[in-house]
mmCIF file of the N, C-alpha and C atoms, coordinates in Angstrom:
data_MODEL
# 
_entry.id   MODEL 
# 
loop_
_atom_site.group_PDB 
_atom_site.id 
_atom_site.type_symbol 
_atom_site.label_atom_id 
_atom_site.label_alt_id 
_atom_site.label_comp_id 
_atom_site.label_asym_id 
_atom_site.label_entity_id 
_atom_site.label_seq_id 
_atom_site.pdbx_PDB_ins_code 
_atom_site.Cartn_x 
_atom_site.Cartn_y 
_atom_site.Cartn_z 
_atom_site.occupancy 
_atom_site.B_iso_or_equiv 
_atom_site.pdbx_formal_charge 
_atom_site.auth_seq_id 
_atom_site.auth_comp_id 
_atom_site.auth_asym_id 
_atom_site.auth_atom_id 
_atom_site.pdbx_PDB_model_num 
ATOM 1   N N  . MET A 1 1  ? 27.049 135.280 -63.148 1.00 0.00 ? 1  MET A N  1 
ATOM 2   C CA . MET A 1 1  ? 28.359 134.372 -63.161 1.00 0.00 ? 1  MET A CA 1 
ATOM 3   C C  . MET A 1 1  ? 27.671 132.391 -63.530 1.00 0.00 ? 1  MET A C  1 
ATOM 4   N N  . GLY A 1 2  ? 26.482 132.466 -63.492 1.00 0.00 ? 2  GLY A N  1 
ATOM 5   C CA . GLY A 1 2  ? 25.433 131.651 -63.360 1.00 0.00 ? 2  GLY A CA 1 
ATOM 6   C C  . GLY A 1 2  ? 25.356 131.049 -65.228 1.00 0.00 ? 2  GLY A C  1 
ATOM 7   N N  . ASP A 1 3  ? 25.524 132.122 -65.635 1.00 0.00 ? 3  ASP A N  1 
ATOM 8   C CA . ASP A 1 3  ? 25.250 131.522 -67.072 1.00 0.00 ? 3  ASP A CA 1 
ATOM 9   C C  . ASP A 1 3  ? 26.882 131.554 -67.956 1.00 0.00 ? 3  ASP A C  1 
ATOM 10  N N  . LEU A 1 4  ? 27.533 131.258 -67.404 1.00 0.00 ? 4  LEU A N  1 
ATOM 11  C CA . LEU A 1 4  ? 28.799 131.274 -68.080 1.00 0.00 ? 4  LEU A CA 1 
ATOM 12  C C  . LEU A 1 4  ? 28.492 130.707 -69.677 1.00 0.00 ? 4  LEU A C  1 
ATOM 13  N N  . PHE A 1 5  ? 27.948 129.434 -68.887 1.00 0.00 ? 5  PHE A N  1 
ATOM 14  C CA . PHE A 1 5  ? 28.207 128.057 -70.144 1.00 0.00 ? 5  PHE A CA 1 
ATOM 15  C C  . PHE A 1 5  ? 26.781 128.208 -70.913 1.00 0.00 ? 5  PHE A C  1 
ATOM 16  N N  . SER A 1 6  ? 26.387 128.571 -70.878 1.00 0.00 ? 6  SER A N  1 
ATOM 17  C CA . SER A 1 6  ? 24.835 128.834 -71.590 1.00 0.00 ? 6  SER A CA 1 
ATOM 18  C C  . SER A 1 6  ? 25.227 128.100 -72.796 1.00 0.00 ? 6  SER A C  1 
ATOM 19  N N  . GLY A 1 7  ? 24.171 127.753 -74.173 1.00 0.00 ? 7  GLY A N  1 
ATOM 20  C CA . GLY A 1 7  ? 23.947 127.598 -75.650 1.00 0.00 ? 7  GLY A CA 1 
ATOM 21  C C  . GLY A 1 7  ? 24.778 128.768 -75.829 1.00 0.00 ? 7  GLY A C  1 
ATOM 22  N N  . PRO A 1 8  ? 24.579 130.058 -76.168 1.00 0.00 ? 8  PRO A N  1 
ATOM 23  C CA . PRO A 1 8  ? 26.043 130.663 -76.806 1.00 0.00 ? 8  PRO A CA 1 
ATOM 24  C C  . PRO A 1 8  ? 27.213 131.547 -76.139 1.00 0.00 ? 8  PRO A C  1 
ATOM 25  N N  . HIS A 1 9  ? 27.394 130.417 -75.165 1.00 0.00 ? 9  HIS A N  1 
ATOM 26  C CA . HIS A 1 9  ? 28.287 130.609 -75.116 1.00 0.00 ? 9  HIS A CA 1 
ATOM 27  C C  . HIS A 1 9  ? 29.375 129.519 -75.860 1.00 0.00 ? 9  HIS A C  1 
ATOM 28  N N  . ILE A 1 10 ? 28.493 128.523 -75.713 1.00 0.00 ? 10 ILE A N  1 
ATOM 29  C CA . ILE A 1 10 ? 29.059 127.178 -75.680 1.00 0.00 ? 10 ILE A CA 1 
ATOM 30  C C  . ILE A 1 10 ? 29.709 127.403 -77.594 1.00 0.00 ? 10 ILE A C  1 
ATOM 31  N N  . ILE A 1 11 ? 28.335 127.457 -78.044 1.00 0.00 ? 11 ILE A N  1 
ATOM 32  C CA . ILE A 1 11 ? 28.776 127.580 -79.907 1.00 0.00 ? 11 ILE A CA 1 
ATOM 33  C C  . ILE A 1 11 ? 29.616 128.824 -79.925 1.00 0.00 ? 11 ILE A C  1 
ATOM 34  N N  . LEU A 1 12 ? 29.689 130.106 -79.078 1.00 0.00 ? 12 LEU A N  1 
ATOM 35  C CA . LEU A 1 12 ? 31.052 130.850 -79.673 1.00 0.00 ? 12 LEU A CA 1 
ATOM 36  C C  . LEU A 1 12 ? 32.072 129.971 -79.303 1.00 0.00 ? 12 LEU A C  1 
ATOM 37  N N  . ILE A 1 13 ? 32.282 128.932 -77.899 1.00 0.00 ? 13 ILE A N  1 
ATOM 38  C CA . ILE A 1 13 ? 33.318 128.148 -77.203 1.00 0.00 ? 13 ILE A CA 1 
ATOM 39  C C  . ILE A 1 13 ? 33.910 127.608 -79.336 1.00 0.00 ? 13 ILE A C  1 
ATOM 40  N N  . ALA A 1 14 ? 32.433 126.973 -79.440 1.00 0.00 ? 14 ALA A N  1 
ATOM 41  C CA . ALA A 1 14 ? 33.037 125.788 -80.344 1.00 0.00 ? 14 ALA A CA 1 
ATOM 42  C C  . ALA A 1 14 ? 33.399 126.940 -81.785 1.00 0.00 ? 14 ALA A C  1 
ATOM 43  N N  . LEU A 1 15 ? 32.937 127.604 -82.586 1.00 0.00 ? 15 LEU A N  1 
ATOM 44  C CA . LEU A 1 15 ? 33.687 128.377 -83.350 1.00 0.00 ? 15 LEU A CA 1 
ATOM 45  C C  . LEU A 1 15 ? 35.100 128.588 -83.607 1.00 0.00 ? 15 LEU A C  1 
ATOM 46  N N  . VAL A 1 16 ? 35.601 129.322 -81.791 1.00 0.00 ? 16 VAL A N  1 
ATOM 47  C CA . VAL A 1 16 ? 36.438 129.196 -82.236 1.00 0.00 ? 16 VAL A CA 1 
ATOM 48  C C  . VAL A 1 16 ? 37.989 128.053 -81.447 1.00 0.00 ? 16 VAL A C  1 
ATOM 49  N N  . VAL A 1 17 ? 37.473 126.870 -81.273 1.00 0.00 ? 17 VAL A N  1 
ATOM 50  C CA . VAL A 1 17 ? 38.065 125.582 -81.524 1.00 0.00 ? 17 VAL A CA 1 
ATOM 51  C C  . VAL A 1 17 ? 38.007 125.707 -82.440 1.00 0.00 ? 17 VAL A C  1 
ATOM 52  N N  . LEU A 1 18 ? 37.406 125.608 -83.702 1.00 0.00 ? 18 LEU A N  1 
ATOM 53  C CA . LEU A 1 18 ? 37.612 125.667 -85.036 1.00 0.00 ? 18 LEU A CA 1 
ATOM 54  C C  . LEU A 1 18 ? 37.684 126.372 -85.749 1.00 0.00 ? 18 LEU A C  1 
ATOM 55  N N  . LEU A 1 19 ? 38.371 128.083 -85.448 1.00 0.00 ? 19 LEU A N  1 
ATOM 56  C CA . LEU A 1 19 ? 38.827 128.813 -86.521 1.00 0.00 ? 19 LEU A CA 1 
ATOM 57  C C  . LEU A 1 19 ? 40.795 128.179 -86.227 1.00 0.00 ? 19 LEU A C  1 
ATOM 58  N N  . LEU A 1 20 ? 40.738 127.838 -84.921 1.00 0.00 ? 20 LEU A N  1 
ATOM 59  C CA . LEU A 1 20 ? 42.224 127.930 -84.317 1.00 0.00 ? 20 LEU A CA 1 
ATOM 60  C C  . LEU A 1 20 ? 43.100 126.844 -84.508 1.00 0.00 ? 20 LEU A C  1 
ATOM 61  N N  . PHE A 1 21 ? 41.932 125.252 -84.952 1.00 0.00 ? 21 PHE A N  1 
ATOM 62  C CA . PHE A 1 21 ? 42.857 124.608 -84.572 1.00 0.00 ? 21 PHE A CA 1 
ATOM 63  C C  . PHE A 1 21 ? 41.856 123.340 -86.527 1.00 0.00 ? 21 PHE A C  1 
ATOM 64  N N  . GLY A 1 22 ? 40.571 124.215 -86.653 1.00 0.00 ? 22 GLY A N  1 
ATOM 65  C CA . GLY A 1 22 ? 41.120 123.144 -87.987 1.00 0.00 ? 22 GLY A CA 1 
ATOM 66  C C  . GLY A 1 22 ? 39.885 122.097 -88.184 1.00 0.00 ? 22 GLY A C  1 
ATOM 67  N N  . GLY A 1 23 ? 38.868 122.240 -88.811 1.00 0.00 ? 23 GLY A N  1 
ATOM 68  C CA . GLY A 1 23 ? 38.194 120.775 -88.438 1.00 0.00 ? 23 GLY A CA 1 
ATOM 69  C C  . GLY A 1 23 ? 39.165 119.330 -88.948 1.00 0.00 ? 23 GLY A C  1 
ATOM 70  N N  . LYS A 1 24 ? 40.029 119.177 -89.199 1.00 0.00 ? 24 LYS A N  1 
ATOM 71  C CA . LYS A 1 24 ? 41.340 117.728 -88.887 1.00 0.00 ? 24 LYS A CA 1 
ATOM 72  C C  . LYS A 1 24 ? 41.943 117.632 -87.703 1.00 0.00 ? 24 LYS A C  1 
ATOM 73  N N  . LYS A 1 25 ? 42.049 118.659 -87.547 1.00 0.00 ? 25 LYS A N  1 
ATOM 74  C CA . LYS A 1 25 ? 43.149 118.166 -86.003 1.00 0.00 ? 25 LYS A CA 1 
ATOM 75  C C  . LYS A 1 25 ? 41.931 118.622 -85.208 1.00 0.00 ? 25 LYS A C  1 
ATOM 76  N N  . ILE A 1 26 ? 40.947 118.317 -84.942 1.00 0.00 ? 26 ILE A N  1 
ATOM 77  C CA . ILE A 1 26 ? 39.791 118.419 -83.767 1.00 0.00 ? 26 ILE A CA 1 
ATOM 78  C C  . ILE A 1 26 ? 39.754 116.911 -83.440 1.00 0.00 ? 26 ILE A C  1 
ATOM 79  N N  . PRO A 1 27 ? 39.483 115.917 -83.998 1.00 0.00 ? 27 PRO A N  1 
ATOM 80  C CA . PRO A 1 27 ? 39.475 114.582 -83.639 1.00 0.00 ? 27 PRO A CA 1 
ATOM 81  C C  . PRO A 1 27 ? 41.117 114.485 -83.545 1.00 0.00 ? 27 PRO A C  1 
ATOM 82  N N  . GLU A 1 28 ? 41.835 114.427 -83.608 1.00 0.00 ? 28 GLU A N  1 
ATOM 83  C CA . GLU A 1 28 ? 43.287 114.194 -82.919 1.00 0.00 ? 28 GLU A CA 1 
ATOM 84  C C  . GLU A 1 28 ? 43.267 114.903 -82.025 1.00 0.00 ? 28 GLU A C  1 
ATOM 85  N N  . LEU A 1 29 ? 42.879 116.018 -81.950 1.00 0.00 ? 29 LEU A N  1 
ATOM 86  C CA . LEU A 1 29 ? 42.596 116.642 -79.943 1.00 0.00 ? 29 LEU A CA 1 
ATOM 87  C C  . LEU A 1 29 ? 41.737 116.103 -79.338 1.00 0.00 ? 29 LEU A C  1 
ATOM 88  N N  . MET A 1 30 ? 40.455 115.270 -79.976 1.00 0.00 ? 30 MET A N  1 
ATOM 89  C CA . MET A 1 30 ? 39.694 114.592 -78.902 1.00 0.00 ? 30 MET A CA 1 
ATOM 90  C C  . MET A 1 30 ? 40.453 113.677 -78.105 1.00 0.00 ? 30 MET A C  1 
ATOM 91  N N  . ARG A 1 31 ? 40.774 112.556 -79.909 1.00 0.00 ? 31 ARG A N  1 
ATOM 92  C CA . ARG A 1 31 ? 40.853 111.306 -79.131 1.00 0.00 ? 31 ARG A CA 1 
ATOM 93  C C  . ARG A 1 31 ? 43.041 110.880 -78.326 1.00 0.00 ? 31 ARG A C  1 
ATOM 94  N N  . GLY A 1 32 ? 43.423 112.600 -78.268 1.00 0.00 ? 32 GLY A N  1 
ATOM 95  C CA . GLY A 1 32 ? 44.454 112.671 -77.180 1.00 0.00 ? 32 GLY A CA 1 
ATOM 96  C C  . GLY A 1 32 ? 44.381 112.658 -75.787 1.00 0.00 ? 32 GLY A C  1 
ATOM 97  N N  . LEU A 1 33 ? 42.826 113.941 -75.754 1.00 0.00 ? 33 LEU A N  1 
ATOM 98  C CA . LEU A 1 33 ? 42.554 114.187 -74.564 1.00 0.00 ? 33 LEU A CA 1 
ATOM 99  C C  . LEU A 1 33 ? 41.311 112.669 -73.583 1.00 0.00 ? 33 LEU A C  1 
ATOM 100 N N  . GLY A 1 34 ? 41.106 111.890 -74.994 1.00 0.00 ? 34 GLY A N  1 
ATOM 101 C CA . GLY A 1 34 ? 39.954 111.107 -74.401 1.00 0.00 ? 34 GLY A CA 1 
ATOM 102 C C  . GLY A 1 34 ? 41.049 109.867 -73.949 1.00 0.00 ? 34 GLY A C  1 
ATOM 103 N N  . ARG A 1 35 ? 42.173 109.554 -74.246 1.00 0.00 ? 35 ARG A N  1 
ATOM 104 C CA . ARG A 1 35 ? 43.608 108.803 -74.183 1.00 0.00 ? 35 ARG A CA 1 
ATOM 105 C C  . ARG A 1 35 ? 44.175 109.165 -72.726 1.00 0.00 ? 35 ARG A C  1 
ATOM 106 N N  . GLY A 1 36 ? 44.288 110.317 -72.557 1.00 0.00 ? 36 GLY A N  1 
ATOM 107 C CA . GLY A 1 36 ? 45.003 111.958 -71.215 1.00 0.00 ? 36 GLY A CA 1 
ATOM 108 C C  . GLY A 1 36 ? 43.464 110.812 -69.443 1.00 0.00 ? 36 GLY A C  1 
ATOM 109 N N  . ILE A 1 37 ? 42.406 110.902 -70.380 1.00 0.00 ? 37 ILE A N  1 
ATOM 110 C CA . ILE A 1 37 ? 41.724 111.001 -69.617 1.00 0.00 ? 37 ILE A CA 1 
ATOM 111 C C  . ILE A 1 37 ? 41.777 109.617 -68.816 1.00 0.00 ? 37 ILE A C  1 
ATOM 112 N N  . ARG A 1 38 ? 41.594 108.583 -70.032 1.00 0.00 ? 38 ARG A N  1 
ATOM 113 C CA . ARG A 1 38 ? 42.264 107.362 -69.668 1.00 0.00 ? 38 ARG A CA 1 
ATOM 114 C C  . ARG A 1 38 ? 43.011 106.550 -69.103 1.00 0.00 ? 38 ARG A C  1 
ATOM 115 N N  . GLU A 1 39 ? 44.899 107.359 -69.310 1.00 0.00 ? 39 GLU A N  1 
ATOM 116 C CA . GLU A 1 39 ? 45.406 107.385 -68.078 1.00 0.00 ? 39 GLU A CA 1 
ATOM 117 C C  . GLU A 1 39 ? 45.489 107.289 -66.976 1.00 0.00 ? 39 GLU A C  1 
ATOM 118 N N  . PHE A 1 40 ? 44.821 108.236 -67.161 1.00 0.00 ? 40 PHE A N  1 
ATOM 119 C CA . PHE A 1 40 ? 44.698 109.556 -65.390 1.00 0.00 ? 40 PHE A CA 1 
ATOM 120 C C  . PHE A 1 40 ? 43.766 108.892 -65.027 1.00 0.00 ? 40 PHE A C  1 
ATOM 121 N N  . LYS A 1 41 ? 42.418 107.556 -65.268 1.00 0.00 ? 41 LYS A N  1 
ATOM 122 C CA . LYS A 1 41 ? 41.579 106.553 -64.505 1.00 0.00 ? 41 LYS A CA 1 
ATOM 123 C C  . LYS A 1 41 ? 42.332 105.284 -63.893 1.00 0.00 ? 41 LYS A C  1 
ATOM 124 N N  . ASP A 1 42 ? 43.130 105.105 -65.170 1.00 0.00 ? 42 ASP A N  1 
ATOM 125 C CA . ASP A 1 42 ? 44.302 103.355 -65.037 1.00 0.00 ? 42 ASP A CA 1 
ATOM 126 C C  . ASP A 1 42 ? 44.559 104.470 -63.935 1.00 0.00 ? 42 ASP A C  1 
ATOM 127 N N  . ALA A 1 43 ? 45.218 105.358 -63.593 1.00 0.00 ? 43 ALA A N  1 
ATOM 128 C CA . ALA A 1 43 ? 46.254 105.153 -62.592 1.00 0.00 ? 43 ALA A CA 1 
ATOM 129 C C  . ALA A 1 43 ? 46.371 105.978 -61.142 1.00 0.00 ? 43 ALA A C  1 
ATOM 130 N N  . LYS A 1 44 ? 44.316 106.399 -60.894 1.00 0.00 ? 44 LYS A N  1 
ATOM 131 C CA . LYS A 1 44 ? 43.555 107.179 -60.501 1.00 0.00 ? 44 LYS A CA 1 
ATOM 132 C C  . LYS A 1 44 ? 43.119 105.379 -59.308 1.00 0.00 ? 44 LYS A C  1 
ATOM 133 N N  . ASP A 1 45 ? 43.257 104.773 -60.299 1.00 0.00 ? 45 ASP A N  1 
ATOM 134 C CA . ASP A 1 45 ? 43.043 103.324 -59.916 1.00 0.00 ? 45 ASP A CA 1 
ATOM 135 C C  . ASP A 1 45 ? 43.790 102.296 -59.144 1.00 0.00 ? 45 ASP A C  1 
ATOM 136 N N  . ASN A 1 46 ? 44.733 102.012 -60.042 1.00 0.00 ? 46 ASN A N  1 
ATOM 137 C CA . ASN A 1 46 ? 45.781 101.482 -59.000 1.00 0.00 ? 46 ASN A CA 1 
ATOM 138 C C  . ASN A 1 46 ? 46.327 102.111 -57.482 1.00 0.00 ? 46 ASN A C  1 
ATOM 139 N N  . VAL A 1 47 ? 46.614 103.324 -57.729 1.00 0.00 ? 47 VAL A N  1 
ATOM 140 C CA . VAL A 1 47 ? 46.450 103.839 -56.512 1.00 0.00 ? 47 VAL A CA 1 
ATOM 141 C C  . VAL A 1 47 ? 45.766 103.994 -55.420 1.00 0.00 ? 47 VAL A C  1 
ATOM 142 N N  . ARG A 1 48 ? 44.567 103.817 -55.892 1.00 0.00 ? 48 ARG A N  1 
ATOM 143 C CA . ARG A 1 48 ? 43.481 103.581 -54.685 1.00 0.00 ? 48 ARG A CA 1 
ATOM 144 C C  . ARG A 1 48 ? 43.219 101.730 -55.018 1.00 0.00 ? 48 ARG A C  1 
ATOM 145 N N  . ARG A 1 49 ? 43.631 101.045 -55.405 1.00 0.00 ? 49 ARG A N  1 
ATOM 146 C CA . ARG A 1 49 ? 43.842 99.484  -55.520 1.00 0.00 ? 49 ARG A CA 1 
ATOM 147 C C  . ARG A 1 49 ? 44.966 99.190  -54.032 1.00 0.00 ? 49 ARG A C  1 
ATOM 148 N N  . GLU A 1 50 ? 46.334 99.933  -54.412 1.00 0.00 ? 50 GLU A N  1 
ATOM 149 C CA . GLU A 1 50 ? 47.273 100.350 -54.027 1.00 0.00 ? 50 GLU A CA 1 
ATOM 150 C C  . GLU A 1 50 ? 47.471 100.852 -52.334 1.00 0.00 ? 50 GLU A C  1 
ATOM 151 N N  . ILE A 1 51 ? 46.692 101.289 -51.984 1.00 0.00 ? 51 ILE A N  1 
ATOM 152 C CA . ILE A 1 51 ? 45.990 101.606 -50.123 1.00 0.00 ? 51 ILE A CA 1 
ATOM 153 C C  . ILE A 1 51 ? 45.365 101.422 -50.208 1.00 0.00 ? 51 ILE A C  1 
ATOM 154 N N  . GLU A 1 52 ? 44.251 99.945  -50.744 1.00 0.00 ? 52 GLU A N  1 
ATOM 155 C CA . GLU A 1 52 ? 43.324 99.566  -49.873 1.00 0.00 ? 52 GLU A CA 1 
ATOM 156 C C  . GLU A 1 52 ? 44.103 98.117  -49.231 1.00 0.00 ? 52 GLU A C  1 
ATOM 157 N N  . ASP A 1 53 ? 45.317 97.626  -50.503 1.00 0.00 ? 53 ASP A N  1 
ATOM 158 C CA . ASP A 1 53 ? 45.536 96.796  -49.570 1.00 0.00 ? 53 ASP A CA 1 
ATOM 159 C C  . ASP A 1 53 ? 46.914 96.950  -48.612 1.00 0.00 ? 53 ASP A C  1 
ATOM 160 N N  . HIS A 1 54 ? 47.341 98.239  -48.732 1.00 0.00 ? 54 HIS A N  1 
ATOM 161 C CA . HIS A 1 54 ? 48.059 98.126  -48.204 1.00 0.00 ? 54 HIS A CA 1 
ATOM 162 C C  . HIS A 1 54 ? 47.198 97.716  -46.563 1.00 0.00 ? 54 HIS A C  1 
ATOM 163 N N  . VAL A 1 55 ? 45.906 99.008  -46.148 1.00 0.00 ? 55 VAL A N  1 
ATOM 164 C CA . VAL A 1 55 ? 44.856 99.139  -45.657 1.00 0.00 ? 55 VAL A CA 1 
ATOM 165 C C  . VAL A 1 55 ? 44.478 97.331  -44.906 1.00 0.00 ? 55 VAL A C  1 
ATOM 166 N N  . GLN A 1 56 ? 44.428 96.684  -46.073 1.00 0.00 ? 56 GLN A N  1 
ATOM 167 C CA . GLN A 1 56 ? 44.125 95.144  -45.602 1.00 0.00 ? 56 GLN A CA 1 
ATOM 168 C C  . GLN A 1 56 ? 45.440 94.546  -44.898 1.00 0.00 ? 56 GLN A C  1 
ATOM 169 N N  . ASP A 1 57 ? 46.502 94.301  -44.892 1.00 0.00 ? 57 ASP A N  1 
ATOM 170 C CA . ASP A 1 57 ? 47.835 94.138  -44.632 1.00 0.00 ? 57 ASP A CA 1 
ATOM 171 C C  . ASP A 1 57 ? 47.339 94.730  -43.600 1.00 0.00 ? 57 ASP A C  1 
ATOM 172 N N  . GLU A 1 58 ? 47.817 95.409  -42.982 1.00 0.00 ? 58 GLU A N  1 
ATOM 173 C CA . GLU A 1 58 ? 47.601 97.042  -41.900 1.00 0.00 ? 58 GLU A CA 1 
ATOM 174 C C  . GLU A 1 58 ? 48.135 96.015  -40.832 1.00 0.00 ? 58 GLU A C  1 
ATOM 175 N N  . PRO A 1 59 ? 46.051 95.123  -40.014 1.00 0.00 ? 59 PRO A N  1 
ATOM 176 C CA . PRO A 1 59 ? 46.227 94.548  -39.089 1.00 0.00 ? 59 PRO A CA 1 
ATOM 177 C C  . PRO A 1 59 ? 46.806 93.529  -39.114 1.00 0.00 ? 59 PRO A C  1 
ATOM 178 N N  . VAL A 1 60 ? 47.625 93.051  -39.711 1.00 0.00 ? 60 VAL A N  1 
ATOM 179 C CA . VAL A 1 60 ? 48.485 91.304  -39.622 1.00 0.00 ? 60 VAL A CA 1 
ATOM 180 C C  . VAL A 1 60 ? 49.510 91.583  -39.518 1.00 0.00 ? 60 VAL A C  1 
ATOM 181 N N  . SER A 1 61 ? 49.696 92.745  -39.688 1.00 0.00 ? 61 SER A N  1 
ATOM 182 C CA . SER A 1 61 ? 51.922 93.315  -39.531 1.00 0.00 ? 61 SER A CA 1 
ATOM 183 C C  . SER A 1 61 ? 51.380 94.091  -37.818 1.00 0.00 ? 61 SER A C  1 
ATOM 184 N N  . LYS A 1 62 ? 50.347 94.696  -37.378 1.00 0.00 ? 62 LYS A N  1 
ATOM 185 C CA . LYS A 1 62 ? 49.764 95.582  -36.254 1.00 0.00 ? 62 LYS A CA 1 
ATOM 186 C C  . LYS A 1 62 ? 50.732 94.042  -34.940 1.00 0.00 ? 62 LYS A C  1 
ATOM 187 N N  . ALA A 1 63 ? 49.584 93.342  -35.377 1.00 0.00 ? 63 ALA A N  1 
ATOM 188 C CA . ALA A 1 63 ? 49.656 91.525  -34.895 1.00 0.00 ? 63 ALA A CA 1 
ATOM 189 C C  . ALA A 1 63 ? 51.076 90.990  -34.324 1.00 0.00 ? 63 ALA A C  1 
ATOM 190 N N  . ASN A 1 64 ? 51.613 90.846  -35.597 1.00 0.00 ? 64 ASN A N  1 
ATOM 191 C CA . ASN A 1 64 ? 52.631 90.727  -35.543 1.00 0.00 ? 64 ASN A CA 1 
ATOM 192 C C  . ASN A 1 64 ? 54.260 91.742  -34.325 1.00 0.00 ? 64 ASN A C  1 
ATOM 193 N N  . SER A 1 65 ? 53.250 92.409  -34.493 1.00 0.00 ? 65 SER A N  1 
ATOM 194 C CA . SER A 1 65 ? 54.888 93.764  -33.624 1.00 0.00 ? 65 SER A CA 1 
ATOM 195 C C  . SER A 1 65 ? 53.685 93.688  -32.356 1.00 0.00 ? 65 SER A C  1 
ATOM 196 N N  . THR A 1 66 ? 53.229 93.674  -31.913 1.00 0.00 ? 66 THR A N  1 
ATOM 197 C CA . THR A 1 66 ? 52.395 93.391  -30.766 1.00 0.00 ? 66 THR A CA 1 
ATOM 198 C C  . THR A 1 66 ? 52.800 92.977  -29.634 1.00 0.00 ? 66 THR A C  1 
ATOM 199 N N  . SER A 1 67 ? 53.387 91.899  -30.532 1.00 0.00 ? 67 SER A N  1 
ATOM 200 C CA . SER A 1 67 ? 53.036 90.802  -29.641 1.00 0.00 ? 67 SER A CA 1 
ATOM 201 C C  . SER A 1 67 ? 55.152 90.202  -28.956 1.00 0.00 ? 67 SER A C  1 
ATOM 202 N N  . THR A 1 68 ? 55.977 90.945  -29.554 1.00 0.00 ? 68 THR A N  1 
ATOM 203 C CA . THR A 1 68 ? 56.867 91.376  -28.912 1.00 0.00 ? 68 THR A CA 1 
ATOM 204 C C  . THR A 1 68 ? 57.096 92.547  -27.759 1.00 0.00 ? 68 THR A C  1 
ATOM 205 N N  . PRO A 1 69 ? 57.982 92.322  -26.902 1.00 0.00 ? 69 PRO A N  1 
ATOM 206 C CA . PRO A 1 69 ? 57.817 93.716  -25.445 1.00 0.00 ? 69 PRO A CA 1 
ATOM 207 C C  . PRO A 1 69 ? 58.882 94.320  -25.884 1.00 0.00 ? 69 PRO A C  1 
ATOM 208 N N  . THR A 1 70 ? 58.312 95.364  -25.970 1.00 0.00 ? 70 THR A N  1 
ATOM 209 C CA . THR A 1 70 ? 59.865 96.479  -26.292 1.00 0.00 ? 70 THR A CA 1 
ATOM 210 C C  . THR A 1 70 ? 59.901 97.442  -24.532 1.00 0.00 ? 70 THR A C  1 
ATOM 211 N N  . LYS A 1 71 ? 61.473 98.399  -24.197 1.00 0.00 ? 71 LYS A N  1 
ATOM 212 C CA . LYS A 1 71 ? 61.595 98.507  -24.061 1.00 0.00 ? 71 LYS A CA 1 
ATOM 213 C C  . LYS A 1 71 ? 61.754 99.829  -23.925 1.00 0.00 ? 71 LYS A C  1 
ATOM 214 N N  . GLN A 1 72 ? 61.237 100.838 -23.065 1.00 0.00 ? 72 GLN A N  1 
ATOM 215 C CA . GLN A 1 72 ? 60.910 102.713 -23.280 1.00 0.00 ? 72 GLN A CA 1 
ATOM 216 C C  . GLN A 1 72 ? 62.527 102.648 -23.147 1.00 0.00 ? 72 GLN A C  1 
ATOM 217 N N  . ILE A 1 73 ? 62.594 103.318 -23.290 1.00 0.00 ? 73 ILE A N  1 
ATOM 218 C CA . ILE A 1 73 ? 64.515 104.761 -22.834 1.00 0.00 ? 73 ILE A CA 1 
ATOM 219 C C  . ILE A 1 73 ? 64.081 105.973 -22.414 1.00 0.00 ? 73 ILE A C  1 
ATOM 220 N N  . SER A 1 74 ? 63.808 106.112 -21.266 1.00 0.00 ? 74 SER A N  1 
ATOM 221 C CA . SER A 1 74 ? 64.112 107.169 -20.257 1.00 0.00 ? 74 SER A CA 1 
ATOM 222 C C  . SER A 1 74 ? 64.802 108.258 -21.301 1.00 0.00 ? 74 SER A C  1 
ATOM 223 N N  . SER A 1 75 ? 64.829 109.678 -21.970 1.00 0.00 ? 75 SER A N  1 
ATOM 224 C CA . SER A 1 75 ? 65.684 110.413 -22.033 1.00 0.00 ? 75 SER A CA 1 
ATOM 225 C C  . SER A 1 75 ? 66.069 111.583 -20.741 1.00 0.00 ? 75 SER A C  1 
ATOM 226 N N  . ASP A 1 76 ? 64.876 111.385 -19.647 1.00 0.00 ? 76 ASP A N  1 
ATOM 227 C CA . ASP A 1 76 ? 65.853 112.260 -18.099 1.00 0.00 ? 76 ASP A CA 1 
ATOM 228 C C  . ASP A 1 76 ? 66.728 112.149 -18.134 1.00 0.00 ? 76 ASP A C  1 
ATOM 229 N N  . SER A 1 77 ? 67.580 113.211 -17.717 1.00 0.00 ? 77 SER A N  1 
ATOM 230 C CA . SER A 1 77 ? 68.638 112.740 -17.183 1.00 0.00 ? 77 SER A CA 1 
ATOM 231 C C  . SER A 1 77 ? 68.929 112.396 -15.432 1.00 0.00 ? 77 SER A C  1 
ATOM 232 N N  . SER A 1 78 ? 67.764 112.903 -15.285 1.00 0.00 ? 78 SER A N  1 
ATOM 233 C CA . SER A 1 78 ? 67.714 112.935 -13.666 1.00 0.00 ? 78 SER A CA 1 
ATOM 234 C C  . SER A 1 78 ? 66.754 112.043 -13.216 1.00 0.00 ? 78 SER A C  1 
ATOM 235 N N  . VAL A 1 79 ? 66.772 110.682 -14.049 1.00 0.00 ? 79 VAL A N  1 
ATOM 236 C CA . VAL A 1 79 ? 66.418 109.277 -13.575 1.00 0.00 ? 79 VAL A CA 1 
ATOM 237 C C  . VAL A 1 79 ? 67.447 108.922 -14.104 1.00 0.00 ? 79 VAL A C  1 
ATOM 238 N N  . ARG A 1 80 ? 68.077 107.633 -12.909 1.00 0.00 ? 80 ARG A N  1 
ATOM 239 C CA . ARG A 1 80 ? 69.595 107.301 -12.859 1.00 0.00 ? 80 ARG A CA 1 
ATOM 240 C C  . ARG A 1 80 ? 68.834 105.626 -11.985 1.00 0.00 ? 80 ARG A C  1 
# 
């Protein structure tokens, strides 16, 4: 299994792709693949940035919520 992508295998795969799609379609396919990868990276970076912003804002909101005392209500019916 370690030699799955050796030199002859890659050449064979490239020839099969060339036969299936033709020489004119391959640049279009690669362009589309590049756009897809770029959009995926942009989305990944946006999600990472939102998470980091949320984590940075979290301590401020916890500090505000701890200053207000809260009363705990027991659900035990034996306590009166």
